[in-house]
C-alpha positions as CSV (number, residue, x, y, z in Angstrom):
1,X,150.7,-90.6,-82.0
2,X,153.5,-90.3,-79.5
3,X,154.1,-86.9,-78.1
4,X,157.7,-87.1,-79.3
5,X,156.6,-87.5,-82.9
6,X,154.1,-84.7,-82.6
7,X,156.7,-82.3,-81.2
8,X,159.2,-83.1,-83.9
9,X,156.6,-82.6,-86.7
10,X,155.6,-79.3,-85.2
11,X,159.2,-78.1,-85.0
12,X,159.8,-79.2,-88.6
13,X,156.7,-77.3,-89.7
14,X,157.9,-74.2,-87.8
15,X,161.3,-74.5,-89.5
16,X,159.8,-74.8,-93.0
17,X,157.4,-71.9,-92.6
18,X,160.1,-69.7,-91.0
19,X,162.4,-70.5,-94.0
20,X,159.7,-69.6,-96.4
21,X,159.1,-66.3,-94.5
22,X,162.8,-65.6,-94.5
23,X,163.0,-66.0,-98.3
24,X,159.9,-63.7,-98.7
25,X,161.6,-61.1,-96.5
26,X,164.7,-61.2,-98.6
27,X,162.8,-60.8,-101.8
28,X,160.6,-57.9,-100.4
29,X,163.8,-56.2,-99.2
30,X,165.2,-56.1,-102.7
31,X,162.0,-54.6,-104.2
32,X,160.7,-52.4,-101.4
33,X,164.0,-50.6,-100.7
34,X,165.2,-50.2,-104.3
35,X,165.4,-46.5,-105.2
36,X,168.1,-46.5,-107.9
37,X,167.1,-44.7,-111.1
38,X,163.9,-43.3,-109.5
39,X,165.4,-39.9,-108.5
40,X,164.1,-40.3,-105.0
41,X,163.2,-37.5,-102.6
42,X,164.6,-37.3,-99.1
43,X,161.3,-38.5,-97.7
44,X,161.4,-41.6,-99.9
45,X,165.0,-42.2,-98.8
46,X,164.1,-41.9,-95.1
47,X,161.1,-44.2,-95.6
48,X,163.3,-46.8,-97.4
49,X,165.9,-46.6,-94.6
50,X,163.3,-47.2,-91.9
51,X,161.8,-50.1,-93.9
52,X,165.3,-51.6,-94.4
53,X,165.9,-51.4,-90.6
54,X,162.5,-53.1,-90.0
55,X,163.2,-55.8,-92.6
56,X,166.7,-56.5,-91.0
57,X,165.0,-56.9,-87.6
58,X,162.4,-59.3,-89.0
59,X,165.2,-61.3,-90.7
60,X,167.1,-61.6,-87.4
61,X,163.9,-62.7,-85.6
62,X,163.1,-65.3,-88.3
63,X,166.6,-66.7,-88.2
64,X,166.5,-66.9,-84.4
65,X,163.2,-68.9,-84.6
66,X,164.8,-71.3,-87.1
67,X,167.9,-71.7,-84.9
68,X,165.9,-72.2,-81.7
69,X,163.7,-74.8,-83.5
70,X,166.7,-76.6,-84.8
71,X,168.3,-76.7,-81.4
72,X,165.0,-77.9,-79.8
73,X,164.8,-81.0,-82.0
74,X,167.7,-82.6,-80.2
75,X,166.2,-82.5,-76.7
76,X,162.8,-83.6,-78.0
77,X,164.5,-86.6,-79.7
78,X,165.9,-87.6,-76.3
79,X,162.4,-88.0,-74.8
80,X,161.8,-91.6,-73.8
81,X,158.7,-93.5,-74.4
């Protein structure tokens, strides 16, 4: 296989897995930080807030990886034989 083809396939795989990870993070955020109706204690509220901050950071990192991978496809496609 050509190096160009291999690089594009690898970038597409990274984009797909990052997209799946982003969806998983969104779903886990909904269930892990939901405290409504549970009569939470202050410790549980603080834990949920810390978890929400961590999840938001992970979402930003994942989106950054997707964007960088998408931007990297164009220069790779310009590689000559």
